[in-house]
TORKOL-4160 file (C-alpha; in steps of 0.2 Angstrom, whole numbers, padded with zeros to 4 digits, m for minus):
321
<pt num="1" X="0116" Y="0146" Z="0038"/>
<pt num="2" X="0101" Y="0155" Z="0046"/>
<pt num="3" X="0097" Y="0164" Z="0029"/>
<pt num="4" X="0094" Y="0148" Z="0019"/>
<pt num="5" X="0077" Y="0147" Z="0012"/>
<pt num="6" X="0064" Y="0134" Z="0017"/>
<pt num="7" X="0061" Y="0130" Z="m0001"/>
<pt num="8" X="0080" Y="0126" Z="m0004"/>
<pt num="9" X="0080" Y="0115" Z="0012"/>
<pt num="10" X="0065" Y="0105" Z="0006"/>
<pt num="11" X="0073" Y="0102" Z="m0011"/>
<pt num="12" X="0089" Y="0096" Z="m0003"/>
<pt num="13" X="0079" Y="0085" Z="0009"/>
<pt num="14" X="0069" Y="0077" Z="m0005"/>
<pt num="15" X="0085" Y="0073" Z="m0015"/>
<pt num="16" X="0093" Y="0065" Z="0001"/>
<pt num="17" X="0078" Y="0054" Z="0003"/>
<pt num="18" X="0077" Y="0049" Z="m0015"/>
<pt num="19" X="0095" Y="0045" Z="m0015"/>
<pt num="20" X="0092" Y="0032" Z="m0002"/>
<pt num="21" X="0079" Y="0024" Z="m0013"/>
<pt num="22" X="0063" Y="0032" Z="m0006"/>
<pt num="23" X="0050" Y="0038" Z="m0018"/>
<pt num="24" X="0044" Y="0051" Z="m0005"/>
<pt num="25" X="0029" Y="0057" Z="m0016"/>
<pt num="26" X="0015" Y="0059" Z="m0003"/>
<pt num="27" X="0028" Y="0066" Z="0009"/>
<pt num="28" X="0033" Y="0079" Z="m0005"/>
<pt num="29" X="0014" Y="0084" Z="m0006"/>
<pt num="30" X="0014" Y="0087" Z="0013"/>
<pt num="31" X="0029" Y="0098" Z="0012"/>
<pt num="32" X="0022" Y="0108" Z="m0002"/>
<pt num="33" X="0007" Y="0112" Z="0010"/>
<pt num="34" X="0020" Y="0119" Z="0022"/>
<pt num="35" X="0029" Y="0129" Z="0009"/>
<pt num="36" X="0012" Y="0136" Z="0003"/>
<pt num="37" X="0007" Y="0140" Z="0021"/>
<pt num="38" X="0024" Y="0149" Z="0024"/>
<pt num="39" X="0023" Y="0158" Z="0008"/>
<pt num="40" X="0006" Y="0165" Z="0012"/>
<pt num="41" X="0013" Y="0172" Z="0028"/>
<pt num="42" X="0028" Y="0180" Z="0019"/>
<pt num="43" X="0040" Y="0168" Z="0027"/>
<pt num="44" X="0054" Y="0162" Z="0016"/>
<pt num="45" X="0069" Y="0159" Z="0027"/>
<pt num="46" X="0071" Y="0142" Z="0037"/>
<pt num="47" X="0076" Y="0152" Z="0052"/>
<pt num="48" X="0060" Y="0161" Z="0053"/>
<pt num="49" X="0050" Y="0146" Z="0056"/>
<pt num="50" X="0044" Y="0146" Z="0074"/>
<pt num="51" X="0035" Y="0133" Z="0085"/>
<pt num="52" X="0019" Y="0144" Z="0085"/>
<pt num="53" X="0019" Y="0144" Z="0066"/>
<pt num="54" X="0021" Y="0125" Z="0065"/>
<pt num="55" X="0008" Y="0123" Z="0078"/>
<pt num="56" X="m0004" Y="0134" Z="0068"/>
<pt num="57" X="0000" Y="0125" Z="0052"/>
<pt num="58" X="m0004" Y="0108" Z="0059"/>
<pt num="59" X="m0020" Y="0115" Z="0066"/>
<pt num="60" X="m0025" Y="0122" Z="0050"/>
<pt num="61" X="m0025" Y="0106" Z="0041"/>
<pt num="62" X="m0042" Y="0096" Z="0042"/>
<pt num="63" X="m0035" Y="0080" Z="0049"/>
<pt num="64" X="m0048" Y="0072" Z="0060"/>
<pt num="65" X="m0040" Y="0055" Z="0062"/>
<pt num="66" X="m0025" Y="0054" Z="0073"/>
<pt num="67" X="m0016" Y="0043" Z="0061"/>
<pt num="68" X="m0017" Y="0056" Z="0047"/>
<pt num="69" X="m0012" Y="0070" Z="0058"/>
<pt num="70" X="0003" Y="0060" Z="0065"/>
<pt num="71" X="0008" Y="0057" Z="0047"/>
<pt num="72" X="0009" Y="0075" Z="0043"/>
<pt num="73" X="0017" Y="0079" Z="0059"/>
<pt num="74" X="0030" Y="0065" Z="0056"/>
<pt num="75" X="0035" Y="0072" Z="0039"/>
<pt num="76" X="0038" Y="0090" Z="0046"/>
<pt num="77" X="0047" Y="0082" Z="0060"/>
<pt num="78" X="0058" Y="0072" Z="0049"/>
<pt num="79" X="0062" Y="0088" Z="0038"/>
<pt num="80" X="0068" Y="0098" Z="0053"/>
<pt num="81" X="0077" Y="0084" Z="0062"/>
<pt num="82" X="0087" Y="0082" Z="0045"/>
<pt num="83" X="0091" Y="0100" Z="0045"/>
<pt num="84" X="0098" Y="0099" Z="0062"/>
<pt num="85" X="0108" Y="0084" Z="0058"/>
<pt num="86" X="0115" Y="0094" Z="0043"/>
<pt num="87" X="0119" Y="0108" Z="0055"/>
<pt num="88" X="0107" Y="0120" Z="0045"/>
<pt num="89" X="0098" Y="0123" Z="0061"/>
<pt num="90" X="0103" Y="0122" Z="0079"/>
<pt num="91" X="0086" Y="0115" Z="0085"/>
<pt num="92" X="0070" Y="0109" Z="0078"/>
<pt num="93" X="0056" Y="0122" Z="0080"/>
<pt num="94" X="0043" Y="0108" Z="0081"/>
<pt num="95" X="0035" Y="0106" Z="0098"/>
<pt num="96" X="0018" Y="0099" Z="0093"/>
<pt num="97" X="0015" Y="0082" Z="0100"/>
<pt num="98" X="0008" Y="0067" Z="0091"/>
<pt num="99" X="m0010" Y="0063" Z="0094"/>
<pt num="100" X="m0014" Y="0048" Z="0104"/>
<pt num="101" X="m0022" Y="0034" Z="0094"/>
<pt num="102" X="m0035" Y="0028" Z="0106"/>
<pt num="103" X="m0043" Y="0014" Z="0096"/>
<pt num="104" X="m0035" Y="0002" Z="0083"/>
<pt num="105" X="m0046" Y="m0008" Z="0072"/>
<pt num="106" X="m0041" Y="m0024" Z="0062"/>
<pt num="107" X="m0041" Y="m0023" Z="0043"/>
<pt num="108" X="m0054" Y="m0031" Z="0033"/>
<pt num="109" X="m0049" Y="m0048" Z="0026"/>
<pt num="110" X="m0058" Y="m0054" Z="0011"/>
<pt num="111" X="m0062" Y="m0073" Z="0011"/>
<pt num="112" X="m0062" Y="m0082" Z="m0006"/>
<pt num="113" X="m0081" Y="m0080" Z="m0008"/>
<pt num="114" X="m0081" Y="m0061" Z="m0004"/>
<pt num="115" X="m0066" Y="m0059" Z="m0016"/>
<pt num="116" X="m0075" Y="m0068" Z="m0030"/>
<pt num="117" X="m0091" Y="m0057" Z="m0027"/>
<pt num="118" X="m0080" Y="m0041" Z="m0028"/>
<pt num="119" X="m0072" Y="m0047" Z="m0045"/>
<pt num="120" X="m0088" Y="m0052" Z="m0053"/>
<pt num="121" X="m0096" Y="m0035" Z="m0048"/>
<pt num="122" X="m0080" Y="m0026" Z="m0055"/>
<pt num="123" X="m0081" Y="m0036" Z="m0072"/>
<pt num="124" X="m0099" Y="m0031" Z="m0074"/>
<pt num="125" X="m0095" Y="m0012" Z="m0073"/>
<pt num="126" X="m0102" Y="m0004" Z="m0089"/>
<pt num="127" X="m0091" Y="0007" Z="m0101"/>
<pt num="128" X="m0093" Y="0025" Z="m0101"/>
<pt num="129" X="m0087" Y="0038" Z="m0114"/>
<pt num="130" X="m0070" Y="0040" Z="m0106"/>
<pt num="131" X="m0067" Y="0022" Z="m0101"/>
<pt num="132" X="m0069" Y="0008" Z="m0113"/>
<pt num="133" X="m0068" Y="m0010" Z="m0107"/>
<pt num="134" X="m0069" Y="m0003" Z="m0090"/>
<pt num="135" X="m0076" Y="m0018" Z="m0081"/>
<pt num="136" X="m0062" Y="m0030" Z="m0088"/>
<pt num="137" X="m0049" Y="m0017" Z="m0083"/>
<pt num="138" X="m0054" Y="m0015" Z="m0065"/>
<pt num="139" X="m0057" Y="m0034" Z="m0064"/>
<pt num="140" X="m0039" Y="m0038" Z="m0069"/>
<pt num="141" X="m0032" Y="m0024" Z="m0057"/>
<pt num="142" X="m0041" Y="m0030" Z="m0042"/>
<pt num="143" X="m0037" Y="m0048" Z="m0046"/>
<pt num="144" X="m0019" Y="m0044" Z="m0046"/>
<pt num="145" X="m0020" Y="m0035" Z="m0029"/>
<pt num="146" X="m0030" Y="m0050" Z="m0022"/>
<pt num="147" X="m0022" Y="m0065" Z="m0031"/>
<pt num="148" X="m0003" Y="m0059" Z="m0031"/>
<pt num="149" X="m0004" Y="m0046" Z="m0016"/>
<pt num="150" X="0002" Y="m0032" Z="m0027"/>
<pt num="151" X="0000" Y="m0014" Z="m0021"/>
<pt num="152" X="m0013" Y="m0004" Z="m0031"/>
<pt num="153" X="0001" Y="0007" Z="m0038"/>
<pt num="154" X="0011" Y="m0008" Z="m0043"/>
<pt num="155" X="m0003" Y="m0015" Z="m0053"/>
<pt num="156" X="m0008" Y="0001" Z="m0061"/>
<pt num="157" X="0010" Y="0005" Z="m0066"/>
<pt num="158" X="0013" Y="m0011" Z="m0076"/>
<pt num="159" X="0018" Y="m0010" Z="m0094"/>
<pt num="160" X="0016" Y="m0022" Z="m0108"/>
<pt num="161" X="0034" Y="m0027" Z="m0107"/>
<pt num="162" X="0032" Y="m0031" Z="m0089"/>
<pt num="163" X="0021" Y="m0047" Z="m0093"/>
<pt num="164" X="0031" Y="m0062" Z="m0097"/>
<pt num="165" X="0018" Y="m0075" Z="m0102"/>
<pt num="166" X="0031" Y="m0088" Z="m0107"/>
<pt num="167" X="0039" Y="m0089" Z="m0090"/>
<pt num="168" X="0023" Y="m0084" Z="m0081"/>
<pt num="169" X="0032" Y="m0069" Z="m0072"/>
<pt num="170" X="0028" Y="m0051" Z="m0069"/>
<pt num="171" X="0041" Y="m0038" Z="m0068"/>
<pt num="172" X="0035" Y="m0026" Z="m0054"/>
<pt num="173" X="0046" Y="m0010" Z="m0056"/>
<pt num="174" X="0048" Y="0004" Z="m0044"/>
<pt num="175" X="0039" Y="m0003" Z="m0029"/>
<pt num="176" X="0041" Y="0004" Z="m0011"/>
<pt num="177" X="0058" Y="0011" Z="m0009"/>
<pt num="178" X="0061" Y="0010" Z="m0027"/>
<pt num="179" X="0064" Y="m0009" Z="m0027"/>
<pt num="180" X="0059" Y="m0020" Z="m0042"/>
<pt num="181" X="0055" Y="m0038" Z="m0041"/>
<pt num="182" X="0049" Y="m0053" Z="m0051"/>
<pt num="183" X="0032" Y="m0060" Z="m0046"/>
<pt num="184" X="0027" Y="m0077" Z="m0053"/>
<pt num="185" X="0009" Y="m0081" Z="m0056"/>
<pt num="186" X="m0002" Y="m0096" Z="m0059"/>
<pt num="187" X="m0014" Y="m0101" Z="m0073"/>
<pt num="188" X="m0029" Y="m0091" Z="m0068"/>
<pt num="189" X="m0019" Y="m0075" Z="m0067"/>
<pt num="190" X="m0010" Y="m0080" Z="m0083"/>
<pt num="191" X="m0027" Y="m0081" Z="m0092"/>
<pt num="192" X="m0032" Y="m0064" Z="m0086"/>
<pt num="193" X="m0015" Y="m0056" Z="m0090"/>
<pt num="194" X="m0015" Y="m0064" Z="m0107"/>
<pt num="195" X="m0032" Y="m0057" Z="m0111"/>
<pt num="196" X="m0027" Y="m0040" Z="m0105"/>
<pt num="197" X="m0011" Y="m0040" Z="m0116"/>
<pt num="198" X="m0021" Y="m0046" Z="m0131"/>
<pt num="199" X="m0033" Y="m0031" Z="m0129"/>
<pt num="200" X="m0019" Y="m0019" Z="m0127"/>
<pt num="201" X="m0009" Y="m0026" Z="m0141"/>
<pt num="202" X="m0023" Y="m0022" Z="m0153"/>
<pt num="203" X="m0019" Y="m0004" Z="m0151"/>
<pt num="204" X="m0002" Y="m0003" Z="m0144"/>
<pt num="205" X="0014" Y="m0014" Z="m0147"/>
<pt num="206" X="0027" Y="m0003" Z="m0138"/>
<pt num="207" X="0033" Y="m0013" Z="m0123"/>
<pt num="208" X="0033" Y="0003" Z="m0113"/>
<pt num="209" X="0015" Y="0006" Z="m0116"/>
<pt num="210" X="0004" Y="0005" Z="m0100"/>
<pt num="211" X="m0005" Y="m0012" Z="m0097"/>
<pt num="212" X="m0020" Y="m0003" Z="m0090"/>
<pt num="213" X="m0026" Y="0013" Z="m0098"/>
<pt num="214" X="m0041" Y="0021" Z="m0104"/>
<pt num="215" X="m0033" Y="0035" Z="m0115"/>
<pt num="216" X="m0020" Y="0024" Z="m0122"/>
<pt num="217" X="m0006" Y="0035" Z="m0115"/>
<pt num="218" X="m0007" Y="0035" Z="m0096"/>
<pt num="219" X="m0009" Y="0022" Z="m0083"/>
<pt num="220" X="m0025" Y="0020" Z="m0073"/>
<pt num="221" X="m0022" Y="0030" Z="m0057"/>
<pt num="222" X="m0023" Y="0020" Z="m0041"/>
<pt num="223" X="m0034" Y="0034" Z="m0033"/>
<pt num="224" X="m0047" Y="0030" Z="m0047"/>
<pt num="225" X="m0046" Y="0012" Z="m0043"/>
<pt num="226" X="m0049" Y="0015" Z="m0025"/>
<pt num="227" X="m0064" Y="0026" Z="m0029"/>
<pt num="228" X="m0071" Y="0012" Z="m0039"/>
<pt num="229" X="m0067" Y="m0001" Z="m0026"/>
<pt num="230" X="m0077" Y="0008" Z="m0013"/>
<pt num="231" X="m0091" Y="0010" Z="m0025"/>
<pt num="232" X="m0091" Y="m0009" Z="m0028"/>
<pt num="233" X="m0089" Y="m0013" Z="m0009"/>
<pt num="234" X="m0105" Y="m0003" Z="m0006"/>
<pt num="235" X="m0115" Y="m0014" Z="m0017"/>
<pt num="236" X="m0109" Y="m0030" Z="m0009"/>
<pt num="237" X="m0115" Y="m0025" Z="0009"/>
<pt num="238" X="m0101" Y="m0036" Z="0016"/>
<pt num="239" X="m0103" Y="m0041" Z="0035"/>
<pt num="240" X="m0092" Y="m0031" Z="0046"/>
<pt num="241" X="m0086" Y="m0039" Z="0063"/>
<pt num="242" X="m0083" Y="m0029" Z="0078"/>
<pt num="243" X="m0066" Y="m0021" Z="0079"/>
<pt num="244" X="m0064" Y="m0022" Z="0060"/>
<pt num="245" X="m0061" Y="m0007" Z="0049"/>
<pt num="246" X="m0072" Y="m0005" Z="0033"/>
<pt num="247" X="m0064" Y="m0013" Z="0018"/>
<pt num="248" X="m0050" Y="m0003" Z="0009"/>
<pt num="249" X="m0041" Y="m0006" Z="m0007"/>
<pt num="250" X="m0025" Y="m0011" Z="0002"/>
<pt num="251" X="m0035" Y="m0024" Z="0011"/>
<pt num="252" X="m0034" Y="m0035" Z="m0004"/>
<pt num="253" X="m0015" Y="m0036" Z="m0002"/>
<pt num="254" X="m0018" Y="m0039" Z="0016"/>
<pt num="255" X="m0030" Y="m0053" Z="0012"/>
<pt num="256" X="m0017" Y="m0061" Z="0001"/>
<pt num="257" X="m0004" Y="m0062" Z="0015"/>
<pt num="258" X="m0017" Y="m0069" Z="0028"/>
<pt num="259" X="m0023" Y="m0081" Z="0015"/>
<pt num="260" X="m0006" Y="m0088" Z="0012"/>
<pt num="261" X="m0002" Y="m0090" Z="0030"/>
<pt num="262" X="m0019" Y="m0099" Z="0032"/>
<pt num="263" X="m0015" Y="m0111" Z="0018"/>
<pt num="264" X="0002" Y="m0115" Z="0026"/>
<pt num="265" X="m0006" Y="m0119" Z="0042"/>
<pt num="266" X="m0018" Y="m0131" Z="0034"/>
<pt num="267" X="m0004" Y="m0139" Z="0024"/>
<pt num="268" X="0006" Y="m0142" Z="0039"/>
<pt num="269" X="0019" Y="m0130" Z="0035"/>
<pt num="270" X="0028" Y="m0120" Z="0048"/>
<pt num="271" X="0023" Y="m0102" Z="0044"/>
<pt num="272" X="0038" Y="m0095" Z="0053"/>
<pt num="273" X="0050" Y="m0104" Z="0042"/>
<pt num="274" X="0042" Y="m0098" Z="0026"/>
<pt num="275" X="0039" Y="m0080" Z="0031"/>
<pt num="276" X="0054" Y="m0073" Z="0022"/>
<pt num="277" X="0048" Y="m0081" Z="0006"/>
<pt num="278" X="0031" Y="m0071" Z="0008"/>
<pt num="279" X="0041" Y="m0056" Z="0012"/>
<pt num="280" X="0051" Y="m0057" Z="m0004"/>
<pt num="281" X="0036" Y="m0060" Z="m0014"/>
<pt num="282" X="0027" Y="m0045" Z="m0007"/>
<pt num="283" X="0043" Y="m0034" Z="m0010"/>
<pt num="284" X="0046" Y="m0030" Z="0008"/>
<pt num="285" X="0064" Y="m0027" Z="0015"/>
<pt num="286" X="0063" Y="m0039" Z="0029"/>
<pt num="287" X="0050" Y="m0051" Z="0037"/>
<pt num="288" X="0046" Y="m0039" Z="0051"/>
<pt num="289" X="0037" Y="m0028" Z="0038"/>
<pt num="290" X="0027" Y="m0043" Z="0032"/>
<pt num="291" X="0021" Y="m0047" Z="0050"/>
<pt num="292" X="0011" Y="m0031" Z="0049"/>
<pt num="293" X="m0001" Y="m0039" Z="0037"/>
<pt num="294" X="m0003" Y="m0055" Z="0047"/>
<pt num="295" X="m0015" Y="m0049" Z="0061"/>
<pt num="296" X="m0024" Y="m0062" Z="0070"/>
<pt num="297" X="m0041" Y="m0067" Z="0063"/>
<pt num="298" X="m0053" Y="m0080" Z="0069"/>
<pt num="299" X="m0047" Y="m0092" Z="0056"/>
<pt num="300" X="m0029" Y="m0090" Z="0060"/>
<pt num="301" X="m0032" Y="m0092" Z="0078"/>
<pt num="302" X="m0042" Y="m0108" Z="0075"/>
<pt num="303" X="m0028" Y="m0115" Z="0064"/>
<pt num="304" X="m0015" Y="m0110" Z="0077"/>
<pt num="305" X="m0025" Y="m0118" Z="0091"/>
<pt num="306" X="m0027" Y="m0134" Z="0080"/>
<pt num="307" X="m0008" Y="m0134" Z="0077"/>
<pt num="308" X="m0004" Y="m0132" Z="0096"/>
<pt num="309" X="m0016" Y="m0146" Z="0101"/>
<pt num="310" X="m0008" Y="m0158" Z="0088"/>
<pt num="311" X="0009" Y="m0153" Z="0095"/>
<pt num="312" X="0003" Y="m0155" Z="0114"/>
<pt num="313" X="m0008" Y="m0170" Z="0113"/>
<pt num="314" X="0005" Y="m0183" Z="0115"/>
<pt num="315" X="0011" Y="m0174" Z="0131"/>
<pt num="316" X="m0006" Y="m0173" Z="0138"/>
<pt num="317" X="m0010" Y="m0192" Z="0134"/>
<pt num="318" X="0006" Y="m0197" Z="0142"/>
<pt num="319" X="0002" Y="m0186" Z="0158"/>
<pt num="320" X="m0015" Y="m0194" Z="0159"/>
<pt num="321" X="m0010" Y="m0212" Z="0157"/>
């Protein structure tokens, strides 16, 4: 099978991953870079890919951050490891090592005040010739990310028929790994969604019409929301603690998860007993995926210490008596 083309193997690999429920969209873009690089050098057969060529390919991409470089390398490694497992190749030609991540910074967690500032600033965005009701649209999208923990792509991809205002439930379709789920919401989110649905129904009645759109046909792109988010954050001049990364759009989802854990602590609920509830709400396969969001913050540490002191106080008092 040494004469099989790289393009054919990439297509088979992508079909395999998507049959398992993976979207593999960003990974497909990475592999397209590899295909283009090989094509420029006149290489079409999989067996013609050499370790030196892969090393040159990885070095040619402007990936200054180790995490970004390691993601690209990981996608390439996954492709060739799969080819070996399918007996298309005898050995993987990839020899390049992962880059060492020397520093790891905590994500930025928005507190309630900061989130409100962000949403107010978003709502005040002016319209432009290509985007009517721009402020209201971005305000609602960001509110769903912070208030319900939706991924940006999930919020942007909502359609009119996904909003059930009678049962106060959102149908979030095609989340990570292609999974869909029901997400209940409270009265504040219900009011925002009701207003957005009314605005959209004035021009569209099709249940498959996008809930958030500027041209009436296509959904607002998550990348555009991310650009607007960074523009808004720059206006707010939010304080940044040592060891914390600058705010990213995905940090709104992280903030939702950490905020939920904090409320459980303050309500006297055992967070470990409820973690699977949060995992289901966020659309994770298992609670271990949710644990990624629950990084320790000063607020969480304070609540955990308070919980421990409450638990240990009777033992201390008995020992001292």
